[in-house]
PQR file with spaces between the fields and no chain letter, atoms N, CA, C, O and H, PARSE charges and radii, in Angstrom:
ATOM       1  N    MET     1     -30.287  -52.959   13.069 -0.4000 1.5000
ATOM       2  CA   MET     1     -30.447  -53.312   11.690 -0.0000 2.0000
ATOM       3  C    MET     1     -30.864  -52.060   10.914  0.5500 1.7000
ATOM       4  O    MET     1     -31.799  -51.362   11.307 -0.5500 1.4000
ATOM       5  N    ILE     2     -30.172  -51.787    9.824 -0.4000 1.5000
ATOM       6  CA   ILE     2     -30.509  -50.640    8.980 -0.0000 2.0000
ATOM       7  C    ILE     2     -31.686  -51.008    8.083  0.5500 1.7000
ATOM       8  O    ILE     2     -31.686  -52.060    7.443 -0.5500 1.4000
ATOM       9  H    ILE     2     -29.413  -52.354    9.505  0.4000 1.0000
ATOM      10  N    ILE     3     -32.678  -50.140    8.044 -0.4000 1.5000
ATOM      11  CA   ILE     3     -33.833  -50.316    7.164 -0.0000 2.0000
ATOM      12  C    ILE     3     -33.627  -49.422    5.949  0.5500 1.7000
ATOM      13  O    ILE     3     -33.524  -48.205    6.101 -0.5500 1.4000
ATOM      14  H    ILE     3     -32.678  -49.286    8.563  0.4000 1.0000
ATOM      15  N    PRO     4     -33.566  -49.987    4.755 -0.5600 1.5000
ATOM      16  CA   PRO     4     -33.409  -49.152    3.559  0.2800 2.0000
ATOM      17  C    PRO     4     -34.626  -48.237    3.390  0.5500 1.7000
ATOM      18  O    PRO     4     -35.761  -48.713    3.351 -0.5500 1.4000
ATOM      19  N    TRP     5     -34.391  -46.942    3.290 -0.4000 1.5000
ATOM      20  CA   TRP     5     -35.510  -46.003    3.188 -0.0000 2.0000
ATOM      21  C    TRP     5     -36.322  -46.252    1.931  0.5500 1.7000
ATOM      22  O    TRP     5     -37.515  -45.950    1.896 -0.5500 1.4000
ATOM      23  H    TRP     5     -33.469  -46.556    3.322  0.4000 1.0000
ATOM      24  N    GLN     6     -35.695  -46.800    0.895 -0.4000 1.5000
ATOM      25  CA   GLN     6     -36.390  -47.058   -0.364 -0.0000 2.0000
ATOM      26  C    GLN     6     -37.460  -48.139   -0.219  0.5500 1.7000
ATOM      27  O    GLN     6     -38.370  -48.230   -1.042 -0.5500 1.4000
ATOM      28  H    GLN     6     -34.726  -47.046    0.923  0.4000 1.0000
ATOM      29  N    SER     7     -37.348  -48.955    0.827 -0.4000 1.5000
ATOM      30  CA   SER     7     -38.312  -50.040    1.026 -0.0000 2.0000
ATOM      31  C    SER     7     -39.573  -49.574    1.749  0.5500 1.7000
ATOM      32  O    SER     7     -40.525  -50.340    1.896 -0.5500 1.4000
ATOM      33  H    SER     7     -36.609  -48.881    1.496  0.4000 1.0000
ATOM      34  N    LEU     8     -39.580  -48.326    2.197 -0.4000 1.5000
ATOM      35  CA   LEU     8     -40.721  -47.791    2.942 -0.0000 2.0000
ATOM      36  C    LEU     8     -41.649  -46.989    2.036  0.5500 1.7000
ATOM      37  O    LEU     8     -41.209  -46.358    1.074 -0.5500 1.4000
ATOM      38  H    LEU     8     -38.806  -47.704    2.078  0.4000 1.0000
ATOM      39  N    GLU     9     -42.928  -47.025    2.356 -0.4000 1.5000
ATOM      40  CA   GLU     9     -43.896  -46.159    1.683 -0.0000 2.0000
ATOM      41  C    GLU     9     -43.536  -44.712    2.009  0.5500 1.7000
ATOM      42  O    GLU     9     -42.995  -44.434    3.080 -0.5500 1.4000
ATOM      43  H    GLU     9     -43.285  -47.538    3.137  0.4000 1.0000
ATOM      44  N    ASP    10     -43.831  -43.790    1.095 -0.4000 1.5000
ATOM      45  CA   ASP    10     -43.512  -42.373    1.312 -0.0000 2.0000
ATOM      46  C    ASP    10     -44.112  -41.842    2.608  0.5500 1.7000
ATOM      47  O    ASP    10     -43.442  -41.127    3.353 -0.5500 1.4000
ATOM      48  H    ASP    10     -44.271  -44.016    0.226  0.4000 1.0000
ATOM      49  N    GLU    11     -45.361  -42.182    2.883 -0.4000 1.5000
ATOM      50  CA   GLU    11     -46.040  -41.694    4.087 -0.0000 2.0000
ATOM      51  C    GLU    11     -45.390  -42.258    5.347  0.5500 1.7000
ATOM      52  O    GLU    11     -45.271  -41.555    6.350 -0.5500 1.4000
ATOM      53  H    GLU    11     -45.906  -42.762    2.278  0.4000 1.0000
ATOM      54  N    THR    12     -44.974  -43.512    5.304 -0.4000 1.5000
ATOM      55  CA   THR    12     -44.300  -44.132    6.448 -0.0000 2.0000
ATOM      56  C    THR    12     -42.968  -43.448    6.713  0.5500 1.7000
ATOM      57  O    THR    12     -42.637  -43.148    7.860 -0.5500 1.4000
ATOM      58  H    THR    12     -45.072  -44.083    4.489  0.4000 1.0000
ATOM      59  N    LEU    13     -42.212  -43.204    5.666 -0.4000 1.5000
ATOM      60  CA   LEU    13     -40.928  -42.520    5.799 -0.0000 2.0000
ATOM      61  C    LEU    13     -41.121  -41.134    6.407  0.5500 1.7000
ATOM      62  O    LEU    13     -40.379  -40.739    7.307 -0.5500 1.4000
ATOM      63  H    LEU    13     -42.481  -43.447    4.734  0.4000 1.0000
ATOM      64  N    LYS    14     -42.108  -40.402    5.921 -0.4000 1.5000
ATOM      65  CA   LYS    14     -42.398  -39.064    6.449 -0.0000 2.0000
ATOM      66  C    LYS    14     -42.795  -39.141    7.925  0.5500 1.7000
ATOM      67  O    LYS    14     -42.357  -38.312    8.723 -0.5500 1.4000
ATOM      68  H    LYS    14     -42.710  -40.723    5.191  0.4000 1.0000
ATOM      69  N    ASN    15     -43.613  -40.118    8.294 -0.4000 1.5000
ATOM      70  CA   ASN    15     -44.040  -40.264    9.686 -0.0000 2.0000
ATOM      71  C    ASN    15     -42.870  -40.601   10.606  0.5500 1.7000
ATOM      72  O    ASN    15     -42.805  -40.104   11.731 -0.5500 1.4000
ATOM      73  H    ASN    15     -43.969  -40.791    7.645  0.4000 1.0000
ATOM      74  N    ILE    16     -41.955  -41.433   10.144 -0.4000 1.5000
ATOM      75  CA   ILE    16     -40.766  -41.765   10.939 -0.0000 2.0000
ATOM      76  C    ILE    16     -39.922  -40.513   11.153  0.5500 1.7000
ATOM      77  O    ILE    16     -39.470  -40.249   12.267 -0.5500 1.4000
ATOM      78  H    ILE    16     -42.008  -41.837    9.231  0.4000 1.0000
ATOM      79  N    ALA    17     -39.711  -39.747   10.091 -0.4000 1.5000
ATOM      80  CA   ALA    17     -38.913  -38.521   10.195 -0.0000 2.0000
ATOM      81  C    ALA    17     -39.587  -37.515   11.123  0.5500 1.7000
ATOM      82  O    ALA    17     -38.921  -36.886   11.945 -0.5500 1.4000
ATOM      83  H    ALA    17     -40.078  -39.962    9.187  0.4000 1.0000
ATOM      84  N    GLU    18     -40.894  -37.361   10.997 -0.4000 1.5000
ATOM      85  CA   GLU    18     -41.622  -36.414   11.845 -0.0000 2.0000
ATOM      86  C    GLU    18     -41.551  -36.827   13.308  0.5500 1.7000
ATOM      87  O    GLU    18     -41.341  -35.987   14.183 -0.5500 1.4000
ATOM      88  H    GLU    18     -41.435  -37.872   10.329  0.4000 1.0000
ATOM      89  N    SER    19     -41.723  -38.101   13.574 -0.4000 1.5000
ATOM      90  CA   SER    19     -41.633  -38.606   14.941 -0.0000 2.0000
ATOM      91  C    SER    19     -40.251  -38.342   15.530  0.5500 1.7000
ATOM      92  O    SER    19     -40.136  -37.943   16.689 -0.5500 1.4000
ATOM      93  H    SER    19     -41.893  -38.784   12.863  0.4000 1.0000
ATOM      94  N    PHE    20     -39.206  -38.563   14.741 -0.4000 1.5000
ATOM      95  CA   PHE    20     -37.841  -38.319   15.195 -0.0000 2.0000
ATOM      96  C    PHE    20     -37.636  -36.843   15.522  0.5500 1.7000
ATOM      97  O    PHE    20     -37.078  -36.514   16.569 -0.5500 1.4000
ATOM      98  H    PHE    20     -39.300  -38.887   13.800  0.4000 1.0000
ATOM      99  N    VAL    21     -38.077  -35.958   14.643 -0.4000 1.5000
ATOM     100  CA   VAL    21     -37.915  -34.513   14.854 -0.0000 2.0000
ATOM     101  C    VAL    21     -38.638  -34.086   16.128  0.5500 1.7000
ATOM     102  O    VAL    21     -38.101  -33.295   16.904 -0.5500 1.4000
ATOM     103  H    VAL    21     -38.529  -36.225   13.792  0.4000 1.0000
ATOM     104  N    LEU    22     -39.836  -34.591   16.351 -0.4000 1.5000
ATOM     105  CA   LEU    22     -40.595  -34.224   17.549 -0.0000 2.0000
ATOM     106  C    LEU    22     -39.923  -34.737   18.822  0.5500 1.7000
ATOM     107  O    LEU    22     -39.988  -34.074   19.857 -0.5500 1.4000
ATOM     108  H    LEU    22     -40.272  -35.234   15.721  0.4000 1.0000
ATOM     109  N    ARG    23     -39.281  -35.899   18.767 -0.4000 1.5000
ATOM     110  CA   ARG    23     -38.573  -36.448   19.934 -0.0000 2.0000
ATOM     111  C    ARG    23     -37.314  -35.670   20.257  0.5500 1.7000
ATOM     112  O    ARG    23     -36.913  -35.587   21.418 -0.5500 1.4000
ATOM     113  H    ARG    23     -39.228  -36.438   17.926  0.4000 1.0000
ATOM     114  N    GLU    24     -36.685  -35.099   19.239 -0.4000 1.5000
ATOM     115  CA   GLU    24     -35.401  -34.423   19.429 -0.0000 2.0000
ATOM     116  C    GLU    24     -35.516  -33.089   20.152  0.5500 1.7000
ATOM     117  O    GLU    24     -34.497  -32.542   20.574 -0.5500 1.4000
ATOM     118  H    GLU    24     -37.010  -35.166   18.296  0.4000 1.0000
ATOM     119  N    GLY    25     -36.700  -32.553   20.307 -0.4000 1.5000
ATOM     120  CA   GLY    25     -36.867  -31.310   21.055 -0.0000 2.0000
ATOM     121  C    GLY    25     -36.666  -30.074   20.217  0.5500 1.7000
ATOM     122  O    GLY    25     -36.727  -30.114   18.988 -0.5500 1.4000
ATOM     123  H    GLY    25     -37.528  -32.997   19.964  0.4000 1.0000
ATOM     124  N    THR    26     -36.424  -28.973   20.905 -0.4000 1.5000
ATOM     125  CA   THR    26     -36.334  -27.665   20.263 -0.0000 2.0000
ATOM     126  C    THR    26     -34.909  -27.357   19.841  0.5500 1.7000
ATOM     127  O    THR    26     -33.954  -27.635   20.566 -0.5500 1.4000
ATOM     128  H    THR    26     -36.374  -28.941   21.903  0.4000 1.0000
ATOM     129  N    ASP    27     -34.784  -26.781   18.662 -0.4000 1.5000
ATOM     130  CA   ASP    27     -33.493  -26.348   18.145 -0.0000 2.0000
ATOM     131  C    ASP    27     -33.432  -24.831   18.258  0.5500 1.7000
ATOM     132  O    ASP    27     -34.201  -24.130   17.601 -0.5500 1.4000
ATOM     133  H    ASP    27     -35.560  -26.555   18.073  0.4000 1.0000
ATOM     134  N    TYR    28     -32.534  -24.322   19.076 -0.4000 1.5000
ATOM     135  CA   TYR    28     -32.419  -22.875   19.269 -0.0000 2.0000
ATOM     136  C    TYR    28     -31.305  -22.312   18.403  0.5500 1.7000
ATOM     137  O    TYR    28     -30.447  -21.574   18.888 -0.5500 1.4000
ATOM     138  H    TYR    28     -31.909  -24.891   19.610  0.4000 1.0000
ATOM     139  N    GLY    29     -31.317  -22.656   17.137 -0.4000 1.5000
ATOM     140  CA   GLY    29     -30.320  -22.159   16.194 -0.0000 2.0000
ATOM     141  C    GLY    29     -30.573  -20.709   15.843  0.5500 1.7000
ATOM     142  O    GLY    29     -31.428  -20.052   16.437 -0.5500 1.4000
ATOM     143  H    GLY    29     -32.014  -23.255   16.743  0.4000 1.0000
ATOM     144  N    PHE    30     -29.826  -20.221   14.881 -0.4000 1.5000
ATOM     145  CA   PHE    30     -29.921  -18.827   14.450 -0.0000 2.0000
ATOM     146  C    PHE    30     -31.338  -18.491   14.008  0.5500 1.7000
ATOM     147  O    PHE    30     -31.862  -17.421   14.320 -0.5500 1.4000
ATOM     148  H    PHE    30     -29.131  -20.755   14.399  0.4000 1.0000
ATOM     149  N    GLU    31     -31.944  -19.404   13.287 -0.4000 1.5000
ATOM     150  CA   GLU    31     -33.311  -19.196   12.811 -0.0000 2.0000
ATOM     151  C    GLU    31     -34.116  -20.453   13.105  0.5500 1.7000
ATOM     152  O    GLU    31     -33.736  -21.549   12.694 -0.5500 1.4000
ATOM     153  H    GLU    31     -31.519  -20.273   13.033  0.4000 1.0000
ATOM     154  N    GLU    32     -35.226  -20.296   13.815 -0.4000 1.5000
ATOM     155  CA   GLU    32     -36.071  -21.439   14.143 -0.0000 2.0000
ATOM     156  C    GLU    32     -36.766  -21.941   12.880  0.5500 1.7000
ATOM     157  O    GLU    32     -37.369  -21.161   12.142 -0.5500 1.4000
ATOM     158  H    GLU    32     -35.535  -19.405   14.149  0.4000 1.0000
ATOM     159  N    LEU    33     -36.678  -23.241   12.638 -0.4000 1.5000
ATOM     160  CA   LEU    33     -37.304  -23.845   11.471 -0.0000 2.0000
ATOM     161  C    LEU    33     -38.651  -24.440   11.854  0.5500 1.7000
ATOM     162  O    LEU    33     -38.856  -24.852   12.995 -0.5500 1.4000
ATOM     163  H    LEU    33     -36.188  -23.874   13.237  0.4000 1.0000
ATOM     164  N    SER    34     -39.557  -24.482   10.903 -0.4000 1.5000
ATOM     165  CA   SER    34     -40.854  -25.112   11.137 -0.0000 2.0000
ATOM     166  C    SER    34     -40.672  -26.627   11.183  0.5500 1.7000
ATOM     167  O    SER    34     -39.648  -27.154   10.749 -0.5500 1.4000
ATOM     168  H    SER    34     -39.390  -24.148    9.976  0.4000 1.0000
ATOM     169  N    LEU    35     -41.668  -27.310   11.708 -0.4000 1.5000
ATOM     170  CA   LEU    35     -41.635  -28.769   11.742 -0.0000 2.0000
ATOM     171  C    LEU    35     -41.468  -29.318   10.330  0.5500 1.7000
ATOM     172  O    LEU    35     -40.683  -30.240   10.109 -0.5500 1.4000
ATOM     173  H    LEU    35     -42.500  -26.882   12.061  0.4000 1.0000
ATOM     174  N    GLU    36     -42.195  -28.760    9.385 -0.4000 1.5000
ATOM     175  CA   GLU    36     -42.112  -29.218    7.999 -0.0000 2.0000
ATOM     176  C    GLU    36     -40.700  -29.048    7.434  0.5500 1.7000
ATOM     177  O    GLU    36     -40.204  -29.928    6.730 -0.5500 1.4000
ATOM     178  H    GLU    36     -42.832  -28.010    9.565  0.4000 1.0000
ATOM     179  N    GLN    37     -40.053  -27.921    7.741 -0.4000 1.5000
ATOM     180  CA   GLN    37     -38.689  -27.691    7.259 -0.0000 2.0000
ATOM     181  C    GLN    37     -37.717  -28.691    7.883  0.5500 1.7000
ATOM     182  O    GLN    37     -36.843  -29.225    7.200 -0.5500 1.4000
ATOM     183  H    GLN    37     -40.456  -27.207    8.314  0.4000 1.0000
ATOM     184  N    LYS    38     -37.873  -28.938    9.180 -0.4000 1.5000
ATOM     185  CA   LYS    38     -36.996  -29.898    9.859 -0.0000 2.0000
ATOM     186  C    LYS    38     -37.170  -31.304    9.283  0.5500 1.7000
ATOM     187  O    LYS    38     -36.193  -32.020    9.063 -0.5500 1.4000
ATOM     188  H    LYS    38     -38.583  -28.504    9.735  0.4000 1.0000
ATOM     189  N    VAL    39     -38.426  -31.689    9.043 -0.4000 1.5000
ATOM     190  CA   VAL    39     -38.705  -33.008    8.471 -0.0000 2.0000
ATOM     191  C    VAL    39     -38.105  -33.109    7.071  0.5500 1.7000
ATOM     192  O    VAL    39     -37.476  -34.113    6.737 -0.5500 1.4000
ATOM     193  H    VAL    39     -39.219  -31.107    9.222  0.4000 1.0000
ATOM     194  N    ASN    40     -38.295  -32.079    6.257 -0.4000 1.5000
ATOM     195  CA   ASN    40     -37.742  -32.092    4.898 -0.0000 2.0000
ATOM     196  C    ASN    40     -36.219  -32.149    4.905  0.5500 1.7000
ATOM     197  O    ASN    40     -35.623  -32.844    4.082 -0.5500 1.4000
ATOM     198  H    ASN    40     -38.806  -31.264    6.528  0.4000 1.0000
ATOM     199  N    ASN    41     -35.580  -31.423    5.830 -0.4000 1.5000
ATOM     200  CA   ASN    41     -34.117  -31.480    5.950 -0.0000 2.0000
ATOM     201  C    ASN    41     -33.654  -32.890    6.322  0.5500 1.7000
ATOM     202  O    ASN    41     -32.677  -33.401    5.774 -0.5500 1.4000
ATOM     203  H    ASN    41     -36.065  -30.858    6.499  0.4000 1.0000
ATOM     204  N    LEU    42     -34.370  -33.506    7.258 -0.4000 1.5000
ATOM     205  CA   LEU    42     -34.018  -34.859    7.684 -0.0000 2.0000
ATOM     206  C    LEU    42     -34.236  -35.861    6.546  0.5500 1.7000
ATOM     207  O    LEU    42     -33.415  -36.754    6.340 -0.5500 1.4000
ATOM     208  H    LEU    42     -35.164  -33.091    7.703  0.4000 1.0000
ATOM     209  N    LEU    43     -35.330  -35.715    5.816 -0.4000 1.5000
ATOM     210  CA   LEU    43     -35.581  -36.596    4.675 -0.0000 2.0000
ATOM     211  C    LEU    43     -34.482  -36.461    3.625  0.5500 1.7000
ATOM     212  O    LEU    43     -34.094  -37.447    2.999 -0.5500 1.4000
ATOM     213  H    LEU    43     -35.997  -34.989    5.983  0.4000 1.0000
ATOM     214  N    SER    44     -33.988  -35.260    3.435 -0.4000 1.5000
ATOM     215  CA   SER    44     -32.882  -35.047    2.491 -0.0000 2.0000
ATOM     216  C    SER    44     -31.633  -35.794    2.941  0.5500 1.7000
ATOM     217  O    SER    44     -30.933  -36.391    2.123 -0.5500 1.4000
ATOM     218  H    SER    44     -34.303  -34.458    3.944  0.4000 1.0000
ATOM     219  N    LEU    45     -31.352  -35.761    4.245 -0.4000 1.5000
ATOM     220  CA   LEU    45     -30.192  -36.487    4.779 -0.0000 2.0000
ATOM     221  C    LEU    45     -30.349  -37.992    4.588  0.5500 1.7000
ATOM     222  O    LEU    45     -29.392  -38.689    4.250 -0.5500 1.4000
ATOM     223  H    LEU    45     -31.920  -35.275    4.909  0.4000 1.0000
ATOM     224  N    ILE    46     -31.561  -38.481    4.807 -0.4000 1.5000
ATOM     225  CA   ILE    46     -31.823  -39.914    4.640 -0.0000 2.0000
ATOM     226  C    ILE    46     -31.665  -40.312    3.176  0.5500 1.7000
ATOM     227  O    ILE    46     -30.994  -41.294    2.861 -0.5500 1.4000
ATOM     228  H    ILE    46     -32.338  -37.915    5.081  0.4000 1.0000
ATOM     229  N    ARG    47     -32.281  -39.551    2.296 -0.4000 1.5000
ATOM     230  CA   ARG    47     -32.247  -39.888    0.865 -0.0000 2.0000
ATOM     231  C    ARG    47     -30.850  -39.754    0.263  0.5500 1.7000
ATOM     232  O    ARG    47     -30.519  -40.441   -0.703 -0.5500 1.4000
ATOM     233  H    ARG    47     -32.827  -38.753    2.553  0.4000 1.0000
ATOM     234  N    SER    48     -30.036  -38.874    0.830 -0.4000 1.5000
ATOM     235  CA   SER    48     -28.670  -38.710    0.320 -0.0000 2.0000
ATOM     236  C    SER    48     -27.725  -39.782    0.866  0.5500 1.7000
ATOM     237  O    SER    48     -26.608  -39.940    0.373 -0.5500 1.4000
ATOM     238  H    SER    48     -30.305  -38.316    1.615  0.4000 1.0000
ATOM     239  N    GLY    49     -28.173  -40.510    1.879 -0.4000 1.5000
ATOM     240  CA   GLY    49     -27.333  -41.551    2.466 -0.0000 2.0000
ATOM     241  C    GLY    49     -26.518  -41.082    3.654  0.5500 1.7000
ATOM     242  O    GLY    49     -25.743  -41.861    4.210 -0.5500 1.4000
ATOM     243  H    GLY    49     -29.080  -40.382    2.280  0.4000 1.0000
ATOM     244  N    SER    50     -26.672  -39.823    4.062 -0.4000 1.5000
ATOM     245  CA   SER    50     -25.927  -39.301    5.211 -0.0000 2.0000
ATOM     246  C    SER    50     -26.493  -39.791    6.537  0.5500 1.7000
ATOM     247  O    SER    50     -25.779  -39.867    7.537 -0.5500 1.4000
ATOM     248  H    SER    50     -27.301  -39.190    3.610  0.4000 1.0000
ATOM     249  N    ALA    51     -27.781  -40.122    6.539 -0.4000 1.5000
ATOM     250  CA   ALA    51     -28.444  -40.629    7.738 -0.0000 2.0000
ATOM     251  C    ALA    51     -29.121  -41.950    7.388  0.5500 1.7000
ATOM     252  O    ALA    51     -29.531  -42.164    6.247 -0.5500 1.4000
ATOM     253  H    ALA    51     -28.361  -40.060    5.727  0.4000 1.0000
ATOM     254  N    VAL    52     -29.234  -42.831    8.377 -0.4000 1.5000
ATOM     255  CA   VAL    52     -29.856  -44.136    8.160 -0.0000 2.0000
ATOM     256  C    VAL    52     -30.966  -44.367    9.179  0.5500 1.7000
ATOM     257  O    VAL    52     -30.934  -43.847   10.295 -0.5500 1.4000
ATOM     258  H    VAL    52     -28.901  -42.657    9.304  0.4000 1.0000
ATOM     259  N    ILE    53     -31.941  -45.157    8.764 -0.4000 1.5000
ATOM     260  CA   ILE    53     -33.033  -45.560    9.650 -0.0000 2.0000
ATOM     261  C    ILE    53     -32.620  -46.886   10.273  0.5500 1.7000
ATOM     262  O    ILE    53     -32.257  -47.831    9.574 -0.5500 1.4000
ATOM     263  H    ILE    53     -31.967  -45.580    7.858  0.4000 1.0000
ATOM     264  N    VAL    54     -32.682  -46.939   11.604 -0.4000 1.5000
ATOM     265  CA   VAL    54     -32.177  -48.101   12.334 -0.0000 2.0000
ATOM     266  C    VAL    54     -33.281  -48.694   13.204  0.5500 1.7000
ATOM     267  O    VAL    54     -33.945  -47.979   13.954 -0.5500 1.4000
ATOM     268  H    VAL    54     -32.977  -46.171   12.172  0.4000 1.0000
ATOM     269  N    TRP    55     -33.467  -50.002   13.095 -0.4000 1.5000
ATOM     270  CA   TRP    55     -34.407  -50.734   13.934 -0.0000 2.0000
ATOM     271  C    TRP    55     -33.618  -51.464   15.008  0.5500 1.7000
ATOM     272  O    TRP    55     -32.677  -52.198   14.705 -0.5500 1.4000
ATOM     273  H    TRP    55     -32.928  -50.583   12.485  0.4000 1.0000
ATOM     274  N    SER    56     -34.007  -51.259   16.278 -0.4000 1.5000
ATOM     275  CA   SER    56     -33.383  -51.970   17.389 -0.0000 2.0000
ATOM     276  C    SER    56     -34.263  -53.156   17.755  0.5500 1.7000
ATOM     277  O    SER    56     -35.372  -52.984   18.260 -0.5500 1.4000
ATOM     278  H    SER    56     -34.772  -50.662   16.524  0.4000 1.0000
ATOM     279  N    GLU    57     -33.767  -54.347   17.499 -0.4000 1.5000
ATOM     280  CA   GLU    57     -34.523  -55.544   17.854 -0.0000 2.0000
ATOM     281  C    GLU    57     -34.631  -55.685   19.365  0.5500 1.7000
ATOM     282  O    GLU    57     -35.649  -56.153   19.874 -0.5500 1.4000
ATOM     283  H    GLU    57     -32.866  -54.487   17.089  0.4000 1.0000
ATOM     284  N    LEU    58     -33.589  -55.284   20.085 -0.4000 1.5000
ATOM     285  CA   LEU    58     -33.578  -55.385   21.538 -0.0000 2.0000
ATOM     286  C    LEU    58     -34.666  -54.524   22.165  0.5500 1.7000
ATOM     287  O    LEU    58     -35.412  -54.984   23.029 -0.5500 1.4000
ATOM     288  H    LEU    58     -32.762  -54.903   19.671  0.4000 1.0000
ATOM     289  N    HIS    59     -34.752  -53.268   21.725 -0.4000 1.5000
ATOM     290  CA   HIS    59     -35.701  -52.325   22.318 -0.0000 2.0000
ATOM     291  C    HIS    59     -36.988  -52.187   21.516  0.5500 1.7000
ATOM     292  O    HIS    59     -37.932  -51.531   21.956 -0.5500 1.4000
ATOM     293  H    HIS    59     -34.146  -52.893   21.023  0.4000 1.0000
ATOM     294  N    GLU    60     -37.027  -52.808   20.336 -0.4000 1.5000
ATOM     295  CA   GLU    60     -38.171  -52.719   19.430 -0.0000 2.0000
ATOM     296  C    GLU    60     -38.538  -51.265   19.154  0.5500 1.7000
ATOM     297  O    GLU    60     -39.693  -50.856   19.273 -0.5500 1.4000
ATOM     298  H    GLU    60     -36.260  -53.341   19.979  0.4000 1.0000
ATOM     299  N    THR    61     -37.505  -50.495   18.777 -0.4000 1.5000
ATOM     300  CA   THR    61     -37.682  -49.079   18.467 -0.0000 2.0000
ATOM     301  C    THR    61     -37.003  -48.758   17.144  0.5500 1.7000
ATOM     302  O    THR    61     -36.126  -49.483   16.674 -0.5500 1.4000
ATOM     303  H    THR    61     -36.567  -50.828   18.681  0.4000 1.0000
ATOM     304  N    ILE    62     -37.435  -47.654   16.566 -0.4000 1.5000
ATOM     305  CA   ILE    62     -36.839  -47.176   15.322 -0.0000 2.0000
ATOM     306  C    ILE    62     -36.184  -45.835   15.604  0.5500 1.7000
ATOM     307  O    ILE    62     -36.704  -45.038   16.384 -0.5500 1.4000
ATOM     308  H    ILE    62     -38.147  -47.065   16.948  0.4000 1.0000
ATOM     309  N    ASP    63     -35.044  -45.583   14.972 -0.4000 1.5000
ATOM     310  CA   ASP    63     -34.310  -44.344   15.196 -0.0000 2.0000
ATOM     311  C    ASP    63     -33.640  -43.933   13.890  0.5500 1.7000
ATOM     312  O    ASP    63     -33.563  -44.714   12.943 -0.5500 1.4000
ATOM     313  H    ASP    63     -34.622  -46.231   14.338  0.4000 1.0000
ATOM     314  N    ILE    64     -33.163  -42.708   13.857 -0.4000 1.5000
ATOM     315  CA   ILE    64     -32.415  -42.206   12.710 -0.0000 2.0000
ATOM     316  C    ILE    64     -31.047  -41.782   13.221  0.5500 1.7000
ATOM     317  O    ILE    64     -30.941  -41.009   14.174 -0.5500 1.4000
ATOM     318  H    ILE    64     -33.225  -42.073   14.627  0.4000 1.0000
ATOM     319  N    LYS    65     -30.011  -42.289   12.584 -0.4000 1.5000
ATOM     320  CA   LYS    65     -28.639  -42.040   13.029 -0.0000 2.0000
ATOM     321  C    LYS    65     -27.796  -41.495   11.883  0.5500 1.7000
ATOM     322  O    LYS    65     -28.068  -41.750   10.710 -0.5500 1.4000
ATOM     323  H    LYS    65     -30.098  -42.917   11.810  0.4000 1.0000
ATOM     324  N    ASP    66     -26.762  -40.735   12.254 -0.4000 1.5000
ATOM     325  CA   ASP    66     -25.749  -40.340   11.286 -0.0000 2.0000
ATOM     326  C    ASP    66     -25.073  -41.619   10.795  0.5500 1.7000
ATOM     327  O    ASP    66     -24.629  -42.433   11.604 -0.5500 1.4000
ATOM     328  H    ASP    66     -26.541  -40.528   13.207  0.4000 1.0000
ATOM     329  N    LYS    67     -24.995  -41.799    9.497 -0.4000 1.5000
ATOM     330  CA   LYS    67     -24.483  -43.051    8.936 -0.0000 2.0000
ATOM     331  C    LYS    67     -23.062  -43.350    9.390  0.5500 1.7000
ATOM     332  O    LYS    67     -22.773  -44.472    9.806 -0.5500 1.4000
ATOM     333  H    LYS    67     -25.356  -41.138    8.839  0.4000 1.0000
ATOM     334  N    ASN    68     -22.172  -42.368    9.317 -0.4000 1.5000
ATOM     335  CA   ASN    68     -20.778  -42.600    9.695 -0.0000 2.0000
ATOM     336  C    ASN    68     -20.646  -42.963   11.160  0.5500 1.7000
ATOM     337  O    ASN    68     -19.891  -43.874   11.501 -0.5500 1.4000
ATOM     338  H    ASN    68     -22.406  -41.457    8.978  0.4000 1.0000
ATOM     339  N    SER    69     -21.364  -42.273   12.033 -0.4000 1.5000
ATOM     340  CA   SER    69     -21.308  -42.576   13.466 -0.0000 2.0000
ATOM     341  C    SER    69     -21.845  -43.971   13.750  0.5500 1.7000
ATOM     342  O    SER    69     -21.284  -44.708   14.561 -0.5500 1.4000
ATOM     343  H    SER    69     -21.977  -41.534   11.755  0.4000 1.0000
ATOM     344  N    PHE    70     -22.929  -44.327   13.082 -0.4000 1.5000
ATOM     345  CA   PHE    70     -23.540  -45.636   13.311 -0.0000 2.0000
ATOM     346  C    PHE    70     -22.625  -46.765   12.849  0.5500 1.7000
ATOM     347  O    PHE    70     -22.500  -47.781   13.533 -0.5500 1.4000
ATOM     348  H    PHE    70     -23.385  -43.728   12.424  0.4000 1.0000
ATOM     349  N    LEU    71     -21.993  -46.596   11.705 -0.4000 1.5000
ATOM     350  CA   LEU    71     -21.159  -47.664   11.151 -0.0000 2.0000
ATOM     351  C    LEU    71     -19.817  -47.813   11.855  0.5500 1.7000
ATOM     352  O    LEU    71     -19.194  -48.871   11.764 -0.5500 1.4000
ATOM     353  H    LEU    71     -22.094  -45.771   11.150  0.4000 1.0000
ATOM     354  N    THR    72     -19.353  -46.770   12.562 -0.4000 1.5000
ATOM     355  CA   THR    72     -18.056  -46.842   13.238 -0.0000 2.0000
ATOM     356  C    THR    72     -18.180  -47.104   14.729  0.5500 1.7000
ATOM     357  O    THR    72     -17.182  -47.033   15.445 -0.5500 1.4000
ATOM     358  H    THR    72     -19.860  -45.910   12.636  0.4000 1.0000
ATOM     359  N    ARG    73     -19.343  -47.395   15.202 -0.4000 1.5000
ATOM     360  CA   ARG    73     -19.525  -47.636   16.643 -0.0000 2.0000
ATOM     361  C    ARG    73     -19.023  -48.972   17.056  0.5500 1.7000
ATOM     362  O    ARG    73     -19.104  -49.325   18.233 -0.5500 1.4000
ATOM     363  H    ARG    73     -20.154  -47.453   14.620  0.4000 1.0000
């Protein structure tokens, strides 16, 4: 089930994004980004509609997915 990001408190949304970034591990890209930069980038994707917050009733977990990938699965 997709959770509309607009329905979440700002602090809750930030905590979900931060938790997701920490679970995803290290990014060895050209330039290492700080946790804050990664969270802000992810929040931008969520707010633009490119990424969605998904609640799994089966596993009782929350995740963030690419919108197109999630909708075409």
